[in-house]
N, C-alpha and C positions, 0 to 999 in steps of 0.2 A: 556602598555606597559610593560613585567616583567622580571625580571632582575636576572639572575644567580647570584647566590651564593658567597661572596669575591671571597673567593679563584680559585674559579672555573672559576670566570670572571676573576680575575688577569691569568693564566695561558693561561687561551684562549687569552687575550689580548698580553700576552708576546707574543706567537706562531704568530700575527698577525703586530707585531713589528717587528719582526725576519725577517718576508718576506720583509718589507717594507724597513728595512735598506740593504737588499741582492738585493732589486730594486735598491736602492738609488746607491751600492758601485756598481753595475754591470755599471754602463752608463758611457758611454766613455767622456770626459772632452768636445768635441764638439759639446756633447747632451745636455750636462748640459749646456752652454752657451747659446742652442734655448729657455731654459725655461723660460716662462715668467712667472708671479707672478700668472696670473689666471690657468697656467699650473700647480705650484707646489702646489696652493690650492688642486687644483682635483685631481691630483694623490698623492697627499704627506700628506700636512696637514690635508686636510679633513678625509682622510681612516685612519691617526696618532689618530684623538681623537674621529672617530668611534669607532677603534681597544679596546681605552679606557672607552668605554661605551656610549658615545655621540651619540642621534639619533641628526645626522649632516643634515637631510635630513626637519628634522620638525623647521618651522618657531620659534615656540614655543619654542623650545630648545636651538636652534644656531639660531639664528638670522644674517643672512648677511647684509655688506653694512649700517651699520646705519651714517648716514650722518651728516658728521662736519664740518663746514666752513673750520678750515683748514686742512680739508684733509678728508680722510676715517679711521676708525676703520674696518677691514674687519668683524670681528665676536664679537657678545656678546652671550656670554655662561648664559642660564638663570635654574635653579632649580624653578618649580610651578611659572612663571613669574616674578622672581628675580631675579636679575644679581647677577652672582657668579665673571666673569672676563670676562674683554677685549681681544679680539688677534689680533695684528697687523700682517700681515704674509707680506713677502717679498718675490721676487725670489729666487730660489736657487743659494749659489755662494753672496748674497747680503751680504752689510759688517754688522753686526747687531749694530758692536760697536759706527758705526756714529750717532754725539749728536742727530741730527734732527730727526732720528728714534726712538730712545728712548725718546726723549720731544713727540714726536707725539702719543706715547703708552701710558705714562704716564697722558700727558696733559688729556686726553678723558677720562681714568679711571678716572683720579681724581674730575673735575669737574663734571662729575656722582657721585662722593661718591664713589666708586667702590675701595675696597682695591688692588685688584690684576689685573695685565695687563702682557702679554705675547706677546712677542716681537719672531717670530721664522721664519726661510724659510726655514724647515725639517731639513736643515744640522746644525744648532743651534737653542737651543731654551732659550728663558731667560725669568724669573719671576720675576717681578720689585714692591715691595711694592710701589703702586702709592700714598699712602699719606706720604712716607719718602723719596720717590726716593730712596730706596735703591735693589741693586740688591740678589735677594734669591736662586732662583735656577740658576744654567748656564749650558747648556749641551750639549754635542755635539751630531751629529747621532752614532758617534762611541760609546758612553757612556749609551745611549738609554737603553743597555741590561744590562751593568755592573751595572748601578745607576737606574736600574729596578722601584727600589722603590720610587725613587725621580719624576720619571717621571709619577707612578701610585698616584701621591699625586693630578697630574691635572684631574684623571678619576673622572666619574660623581658619583661611591660610596663613593671618599674618600672625594669629596663636600657632599655628603650627611651624611656624619658621620663627618664634621668638622675638619678632618685628616688636611689637608692643614693647616688649622687656629692653630689646636695643635702643630704640628710641628715648626713652625713659632714662634708660644709663647716660644718652650721652647728652642729655638736659639737663640730669642730674637731680632725676626726679626718682631715680630708684635708686637711692644709698644703700650702703648695706644696712640690711633691715634687722631692727630689735624687733623679735615677732613677740608674740606672746610669752612663748615659752621661757625666753631671756627676762622678758618684764616679767614675769610673774615672780619667776625664782629671784631676779636682784630683791624685789621686796621681800621675798620671806627670808634670803638671807639678809638683812637688813634687820627686819624685825627680830629675828632670830639673835643677833647682837646685842641686841638693847634688852631682849627678855631675857638671856642669860644671866645679865650682871642682875637686872630687876631681881628675879627669882632668886641669885643667889644672895644679895645683900639684905632684900626685904623678908628671908624669909629661913634667916638662920636658925630659931628655932627647931623646923622641921628636920635641920641636921642634911639636907642632900646630898647625895655625891654626884660626880660630875655627869654619869651614866644618869640618873635619876632625874638633874635639870632636861638633860638632854629628852627623855622620855616624856617629862612634861610638856616640854613645847612642842613637840611632835603631835604629840597626843591633841593639844589648843587647836592647833593647825588643822587637824584631822578635824575637828569637831566643825571648825568655822565652814571647811569648804562644803563640807557634808550639809552643813546650814543654808549654805548661801544657794547649794547647787536647789535644793527645795524651794526657797526662796524664786531662784529663777527659770525654775519648772512650772511655779505656779502652783506647788502644793501647799507653802507655806507662805503667809506674809512675810514683810521684810522686818521681820524680827529684829535683827541686828542695827538696821540703821534706826529704828521704833528704838529702841532703849537707848543711842546716842542721841536722839533730838529730844526724849524725855529728858534724859539726866541734863542738855544744855539749857532746855525751860524752864531745868528746875532750879539753875542758877549755877548750875557745878555742883549741887548738893549730894553727899553721898559717894561711895565708889562703886566705878562704871562692873570690877570687876563680881561684886554681889549681885547685880543685876543678869550678870553673865552666866553666873554659878547656877541662878533662879532658872535662864531659859536651859539651860543644859538639863538641870531636873524635870523641866517640862517636855524635853525631846527625848530624855529617859523613860518616859510615862508613856511618852507616842510610839515610841519605836522601839521600844527593850532592846536595844543593842548592844553589846558588846561596847562598842563606840564612846557612850554615854553612863555605860556602870562607873558610880562611886570611884575616885582615881584621885592621887596626890594632885593632879591637876586644880580638883575642887575643893583642894586644901591651900593651894597659896596662894598670895597677894600680888598684885600687879597694879603700878598705878594708873589712875584712870585715865590721863594723857597719851600713854604708850597704848591702853585700850582703844582709845579713843581713832587714833592716826590707823592700827591696823584695820579697826573696821572700816573707817574710810577708806582705805587703800583697796578693800576686797571690794567697793564696788567703782569706784572712779578710777579709770591708768591715768596714771601720772601724765600730764600737761594735757590734760582733758581731751584727748584723741578720740576715746569711744569709752562705752561702759565695757566693764568686765559681765559677761554673761556664763557665768557655769554650769547652766543647762547642754551650753552649745560647745564647750573645750574638751576635747576626745580624751578618754582617759589614758591614751596614751602619752597625751600631753603632759598630764600632772602626773603620770609615772617619771618622764623626762626629766620635769622638774625638780621634781623628787630625788632622781638620779644625782643630781648637783648641789641642791639642798643637804643630801647626808654627807656631803664632801667637805664641806667649808667651813664648818665650826673649829674643829684643829687648826687651821689656820690663823682664823680669827686670833682664837686663843691665845695661842703661840705669839702673836703681834702684840697682844695684851699683856704676855709675861714679859715678853722686852719690856715693852713700856713703864711695868713696873720694877724692874731693876733700874732703869734709868731711875725711878722714882728714888729708890731706896738709895742708890749711890748719892743723890741729892741731899738726901738727908730727911726726905719725905716719909710720911709712915707710909707701908708698904701695902700692894692689894695683892691680894690671892693669886695663885699660878696654876691653872688649870691645864691639866692632862687629861686631851680627849681623843678617843680612836677617828681618823681622820678617813668617817667612812667610802666617801668616794675611794680613797688613794687604798685603801684598806681590799677595796670591791675589784678595783685594778689590779692590783697585786693577785690576787684569787682568778685574775684571769676572766671576770664579769664583767659584761659591755652592756649597754642598752641596744637594744634592738631596733633598727629604724622600721616604720610602719610598713615599708613595700618587702619584706623579709618576714615580718607575720601573717601577712596577706598571702602571699606566696605556698606558704607550707602549712597553714592551713585550709586554703584551698584543696590543697594536694590529698591534704590527711582528712580534716573533720566533713570537706566538701565530698570526697569521694564517699567517706563512709556515709553519709546523706542519698548520696546517688544508689547505690548498691544494696542498702538496706532495708528490711521492712519497718513498719511506722514501728511497731513493737520494742524492735532490738533499737530504734533509735531513743525512743525514751526511756532507755536505760544504759545507753553508752555512758561510758565513762573514761572522760579524758584528764592525763595527768599531765602537770609539768614539773620535773625532779628537782628543778632549781627556778623558780617560779620569779624572784623577785620581786617586782614592783606587779607582777600581773598580767604583760603587755599580751604574751599568746593567751591566756586564760580570760582576757578580756576581748579578744578576737574568737576565740573559740565559743564563746559566749552568744556575741553577737550570732555566728553563723546558727547557731540553735535558735535563737528566736524569731529567725527570717525565718527558717524552717516550720517553726510552729505556728507561726502569724501567719505562713504562707497557708496551712494546712486548715485555719479556721478562718481562712478566706480576710482577713483584714491586713493594715498596717501594720506594723511592730510598734509603731507610736501607741497604739491601740489596745496595744497586749496589756492587761491589768496586771496589778503588783501580785497576783494570787497565783495567774498563769506563768509571771516569769520568776517568781523563787522556787518551786520547785525543781525547774530547769538548771538552777544554780547548784540549789543545794545536794540534788540527787546526779549530778553528770559534773561537773569541774569540781577538779582534787588540784593541788600545788603542795611542795615544799620546798622549803629553803631555811640556810643555814642562817641569816639575816633575820632578828627576831622584827626590827625598823622596817624591814623589807617587806617582810609578811602582813604587818597591819597596813601598810599601804595599799599590800596586792587588796587586802580585805576590804578598806576603804573603796578603790576603784571599781571594785566589783557589785558593793553595796548601791555605789551612784548609777550603776547600770541596769539596777533592779527597780531603781524607785518609781514610783506611778501614781501614788495615792500617800496621805498619810493612815500609814497600817504599820503592824507592828513585823517586825526585821529580824530575820532569823542571827543567829551566832554564827559566825564560818571557822569556828575552831576547830569543827570537825573535816572542814573543808582545805583548808589552806594552812598548815600546819609546819612548824618549827623542827626542824633536825636536817643531819647530813646524809643526804640519800644511800651515800655509798657503804654507812658504819652501822654494822648491826650483830646483832648476838645475846646471850644471856650476859645479865651480872657479871656470872665465874667469871663467862669467857673474855668480856672486855676488860676485868682488872686486869685480867692476866695478861692482854696486850698491850692498856694502858696504864695500868695502876690505879692506886685510887682517885688519880685525876681523869678516871673516863667519863665522869658525866657531863665536864667541859667541851668532849668530843660532839656533844648531843646525838648519841647515836639514836637511829630510826629505824624499828624492826619493822617493815611493810607487813607482815601478814600477823602484828597484833593491832597498829596504828590502822589499816585498811581490811580487817580480817573480813569481812562478808565481800569484799572487791577481791582479794585474794582467795577466800575458798573457791569463788565462781569462774578460778582463770586468770585474773586479771585484768589488766585496763585494755580497753578495746584502742586507744590514742594515747603515744607518748608525746610531747611536742614540747620545744623549747629552744635555748641557747645555753648549751651546757659551758661548765668554765674552762676555760683555755689556761691549764699550767703544765708545764713542758718538765719532766725531770730531770735532765740535762742542765736548765737554767738553773742552779740552786735550789732545788726542790729534791732534793735524793732523802732529806727526811724524813718529807711527808710521805714518801712513797714507799720507806723503809717501815713506815708503822701502816700503811694500806694494805701491804703485800700479805700481811700475817693474816688479815681476814679470810677465813675461807672461803668466802662467797666473789671474793676479789683476786685469791693465791692463782686459779686458773687462766687468770687474766694478763698477770703480771708479766710485760718484758720490757728490759732495758732500754732506758730512752722514751719511755711511751709520754702520752699526753691524760691529762686527768680525764678529758671528754672520753677517750675512748671508753673507761671506765663507765660513762654515762650510758654511751651506745650501748654497752655490754648490759649492763644491766637494765635499761629500757627495756630492750629486746627481750631480758627476761621476766619484767613486769609485764609485758604484751601478752593478751591473747592471742592464741592461732590465730590467721589471718586478720591481727590488727595492725595497724602502720607508725611506725615512727617517724616523725621529719623535726630534723635538726639544722641550724646553722653553724658549721665546725671550718677549722683553718683544712686549708685544703691538702695538706700534705699526708695525711690519712690514707694518699691512693697508693703512696709510694714508698713512705719512709719506713726503715726497718723495725723503729718502734713501734708499728701499726701493723704487725705480721699478725699476729693471733688477732685482732681484729676484722681484717681483712678477710681471714678464711670462717671466721663466725659470721660476719654478713653475707659471704657468695653460702656458706653453707646452708644458714638458715634463712632467710630472708630472699626475696625478689627487690631489689633496685627499681623502684619505680621511676623515680625521677632525680637527675644528679645535675646541678645548675653550676657550672661554672663563673663565679663572678669575674675572673680574670682579673685585671689592675685594678677592678674599681675597688675602693677603698671605704668598703662597711662601714668600719670603726675609726673613728677620727683618730682615736686613743690609742690606736694599735696601727701606724701609717703603714708598718712592711707585710699587713699580715695579708695571706689570700684565701680567700674564702670560697667553700662550697656548700649548697644546699641540699640536701639529700633526704632524698623519703624511701624507707621501706617498710615492704611488705612485712609480716613475719609469714615464711609461708617454705617450704623446701623447695619446692619445684621453680625453677629458675624460667622467667621467662626473660623477653625482653626488657631493656630501660627506655627510659625517653631523656634524652641528655639535652641540653642549652650551655652552650659556649657563650659567654655574655665579652665580645673583645672588647679593645678601645673604642672601635666605632660607636660601638652601643654607646657607651660610657660620654661619649664627648656627643649624642645628638641633642638637637637642639629641645629636650624637654628636662625638665628638671628630675631627682632620679627617682620620685615616686612613677615616674611615669615610665620608667625602663619597662621595655618590652617582657616582662617575665613570664605575661600569660600565654604566648603563643602555643602551641602544642607542638613540638619538635617530632622529628619520625624517631620510632622507636628503633633501638638498634640492641645488638647483643656485646655481653661483656664477660671477663673472664678472670683469672691469674696467670698470669706469666712472669717466670722468675719471682712470684709471691710480689707481682705488682697487680695493679687495678686496671686491665688494658681494655679499651671500649670500641668494639664495631668488630664484628664477626668476619670481615677482608682481617683487619688489621689483626685481629687473634688470629686467624690461619696460618697470613704472612708472618708474624714472630717466630710462632711456632717453626714453620720452616727453615726461617733463619737460623734458630736455635741446632735444628734437628740437621742442618751442613753439618760437613767437617769440621768442627770448631774444637776451638781451643779457649784456654781464659787466663787471662793475666792473676798473679796471684797477689796475697797480700802483701807480702813483702816487697812486693816491685811499685808498689805505689805512696807515694808521699807526700803529706801538703805541707806549704810552707809557712813561713816563722811566724807566729805567734808572738810580737812582743811587749805581750802582757795588755789587758781589757784596757787599762785605764790610761796607759802610757803611748799604745798605738797611733791613737789620733794627735796626740802632744808631740809633736815633732822636738828633736833636739834632744828626745832623752835616748831611748837605744835607734832612732831611727834619724839620723843629721845630714843637713845638706851638706853640700861644697864648704861653703865659707864656714860651717859652724865645724866642721870635720879640719879644716885651715887652722881655726884657733886655738885645737886641742895640739894639733902635730905637734908645734914648738919645741913642746918638753917630751916628746916620745921617739925613741928610736926607729928609724926603717923598718926593722925586722918586727918590730911591737907594733906600728903601724898594720903590716901585711896581716901579722898573726891576731889582731883585734877586728879590723876593719875591712868590712866585705863589701864588693859592688852590690849595690841592692835595685831591685826593680819592682813594676807594680803592674797589677794583671793590664792596667790602662794601655802597658808599652807590649805587648801580647797579643796576635791576630792568628787566622789560617795561614800557614806558609809563612808566617813575619814574627820578626824579634824585633826592636829598638835595641840596640846595641852599646847605647850610651846610657850607663844610669845615671840619675839625678838626685840618688842618696846614696848614703853609706848604712850598712847597719851592724853596730856595735855587737859583735856576736861574744856570747860568753856563754860557750856552755860548762858543763860541772867543773872540769879540771880548768876552764880559763879564770870562772870563779873562785875556786880554790887558791888560784896563782893570784888574784886580786884582794882575798883577805889576807892571805900569810905574807906577802909582800908589799902591802900598802906604800913603802917608801919607795921601790922599786916602779909600781904604776900608780904614784901620787896623780896625774894628772887626769886617767880614768877613774882613779877612784875618789877624787874629787869632785870630778863631775856627775856621778852616779849618785854622791851623798847630797848633790842638790834637791836631789828628787824624791830622798828616801818616803814621804808622807806620800808621794804620788805612786809609787809603784807598786803595784799588788803581786806581780810575779808570786807563783810559787816558790821560786829561787832568790827572791828578794835579799838583798839589794842589788847584788853583783852580779845575775842569771838571769838570761831570758826564759820566759815563760814557761816554753817547752820546747830547749833546743832538739835540733834533727841530726842526720847522719849530715854532717858537713863533706863527706865523699861525694855524696847525690847531687850535691848543687854545683860539682866541680864536673863531675863526669860527663866525658863528651857522648858519651850514649845514651841520651835520654830525650825524653819527649816532653815539652810543658803545655799543659793545658789550664785554660780559664772555668773558673766554676757555675756562676751565674753568665748567663750569655744568649744572645737571642739566635746565634747558630754555633755549632762547634769553633772554637778557636784551639786547634794544637798545632803545635810548631816542634819540631828538633833544634835543640840548643845546643850546640859544640863547647862555647865559652862558658866559664865559672858564672853562676846565675842566681842571685838568692833573692826569695821572693816574697810575698807577702802572705795571709792564710787566703786572699781569694785564688793562689794559684795551685795547681799540685802538678807532681813531679812523676815520669813513670821510667821508671830502668828497665833496659833492654838487656837482657842475658843470654838469647839465643842466638850462638851463631851463625847455623845457615841462614835466618831471614833478616836484610837489611832493614835496617830501621826505617828509613822511608817508606817503605811497603806496608807497614803498620799507619805509618801517616797518612796515607793514601788513604786508607782504608776510613781513618777516625773522622777523616774532615771532609769525608763522603757525603752526598744527597741521604743516602741510605743510612748512614751513624746519627744525619740528624734526625731523622725521623727515628730513628728508633730510642735515643735520648729523649727524643718528645713524649713517647709512648712509655716513658719509665719515669720519668721525674718531671716535674715541671714548678716556677716560682712565679706566680702571674703569666705572663706571655712568654716567660724568658725560659731558658733549659737550665734544670741546677745538676749539674755532673759532679758529682761527689764519689766519695770512694765505692760507695755499694754499685753505684751505677757502671761503673768504667768496671767493676769486677764481674760483672753479671755481662760485659757487652761480649760476642760471641765473635772473638777472630777465626777467621775462614784459615785451615791448616792446609799448608804446601804439601804435595806429595813432592818432593824434589827429584825422583827417581821418573816423573812422567812430565816429560818433555814438557807439554802442552802447561800444565800448569807451574813450570821454573819459570816458562816463557812470560806467562800472567804475570807473576810476582814479578818478574825482572824489570817487565815492560809498568808495571803501577809503581816501582819505585823509583825509576827512571824520570816518571811524569812528576810525581811529588818535587824531585831533586830540580825540575824544570820550575815548576811553580816556585818553590822557594826561590831562586834566581828571578824568576818574573816579579816575586811580589817586595824584593829587595833593590830591583829597577824602579819598579813604581814609587817607593815611600817618599823619594824626596819630591814629585811631583803629581802627589794625588790629589791634590785638592789645586793646580795648576792646569786649566783651561790649556791643551794645546795637541800637535798630531803625535808628538812620542806616546802621550799619557792613553789616547786614544787607543794605538796600537797595541802598546802593552795591556791594557782592558781587553782588546777584544782575545788577544793571544791566552790569557788569563783563563778567559770564559771560554775557549775551545776548548782548552786542555784540561779543564774543569769536567767538561761533558765527556770528553774521553775518558778520565777518571770514573765519573761514576758510571756510565757504561760498562767500562771492564769491571767495578767491582758488582754490579747486579749481575755479570757474566758467572762473576765470581760465584756468587750466593746462588745462582741456579734460578732470579728472576724472570718470570714471565713479561710479555708486554703488559700485560693487567696488570700485573703485581706493582711492575714498575711504575704505573700512572697513580698507584696507591699513595707509593715512598712522593710521588712529585703532587700531590695534592689537586689530581685531576678527577 
């Protein structure tokens, strides 16, 4: 559907609204009284929003009658499937100020996490911020035309351009919102603090340890959320609130916990689920005031904005709440322990000091992050959705879907939803009308998950059971579907003892052939989906990988500096049936990092890459801000076809839509892919060109010709004044040193920001206290002679983490390389290649690499011209990227093909000399430009013009050097 320009659409809308207002004003009072809500919707409200550009006859855009337990919200307005606002319609002349009307509209939007709720009877129209409960727009029929700009904020075009939110922000009506997820988490956290102390102090006879108390609290919350969901779904009466009312009316006699225990027994009888099986939760005592506060809080949202409606709260919202919830206890307990110590110091009786595992921190340390909804949607659509389109009904009935690191179950819930939708359509009815006995076989027969964390397992089971609820009937145990274990570790008892010793059970081994015997006997799973843990071996995890690589099933997949997610892809593919799908979100460096070479070969050898989504600079996980991610969908099939690649650029991310509205569902054009230099390269033309560049008469740099800058020790690098000193800091030390000592220990130090294409800043702003093994020994054995330096470093003994602490740099380098005149420097992470020849002593940090050049026939500037060329930029971009930046590490520069020159051939010798001369010109031009780069003037413009022309000349000569055709040059230049 196409839409007119904004001004034309606005004028047309004004005309249509004028007609509607005139129609309403012409109605006699007797006619108005006869209008029902349905009449009002049909004759006034739908035409009003139709005039505002909404396709009110499309359920994709304006969906009617969204069912809610506490009534109905009449419409949900969507853009590309994402809800923008909810609208509650009333009959003409309704009293829109009635609190129950307002609360109904706000509660629905709030529980669905949507900002805007509209209440209207056409005669009046009110727009509320559902997250704050505040009225933002209040119009009457008479003011629709005089305040038309306000009404236009609800138009489709205004929502497209984010105008409603921008206006709200301008007038303070859209403050940073505390959505349902955060509010619910805050309440659970507060209650958990109260419950922890209560259970410890009131139940000493049970002798519970910290882990058991934690288990009791989670089981209690799981049960309460299940009961509230039953209530709000209309399956159960409001038994919890009724229990509180009964207790209050009795004059608060007896204990609420006993009534709660009886309710739990009743639910166990009805539902026969593991959730209500007798447990420590049924033995503990909690005081009535605390129980009353928790139950009240599960109905009324703080400050009376709206009511919680658990039938509307998405399972992935509950999952996200629990991810935060599981991480809070250790912090609280630690604070409590500190208070206890203060009490002891003051002579008061001591309180116990509890030590708990910080679950969220532990899961974060293990590379586990909660996955946003738009990611699970996309992966499930491209795996489960594809399976449903391509397979027979009989195959679909027997589908087996696995998440081997399922956490709280977000991927499995989304997959379950997809299956429910399919079966509902097959039966010719909406999902809401599926009977419980139609839902449960799908859950128990098709959905499977494994996770190491038992609390996460319980949450996943709860979330899936909540998705199955339709009436009061027995529910299954999900113990056979969602299981605890380490998906990577398996073997016999004797084997595991041999690998891990007597503590082997602590590893939670998981034998797939035993745990899922029937599925594995039939060839494995049809679909494997998820967000596997990201744990890199090189980042302090060598012991973990030393253990894992012993296992026979992992031994062949191990390679140095790999990541844990490599194993999850490899094992995931091994668990798949032939022609099955695997869909994961993973860090993007799998395409080019050395530690994923075996993984890439397995993927290319055994699968077809169906989809590859590069999420670019978009930060999927707030807990990992420096991470760049891919979504990858593989089909287990040795015959390689084309892949669909979607690049999410910064422009996509900065579109006016929220993250759920990122255009991930468009179908990109399929392209070919393959391995070049053991890196994944995408695109047939690019593949051909990459091979061509490699196949020319080329040579490569050697390992000993590349050196990285100085690592000044992880915890001290950012702390200036330790090994890296400013001029004033050096001046404070030098009065106590002889000139020779200053020259011996203190070196001119430069940062990556001082390096650019054909340019280096010659003035250093820092000095490096350079201490290699020899100097370290001098300091240790001649402390009196070098007292100034020793005293300086002794100040920082506690923070210096160097392997050579306290007097040595972390990894000293060959000092001669920094001093050598015959060297090229380049920046690791950069939007374009930044290579420059630097003839002066130049000590640099780890963000910079150095190339030493020992080939007498070749001019150093010949190499410089090639490395700073457009062809090199294209090559490095095809090899490794860090988001939208190039990442030129040692392995990339070692694999770069340098065109060899036959100096006996005058033509080739002349090309070599011409490129070297042009590179020399570029160095001179950029040196002249530096002082006036940011000063508009004729001299600057002339220099920029000369640089541009010289650059083009170099590019064309490099193309000639590598034998590129006109078509290939266009590929390199992105045309």
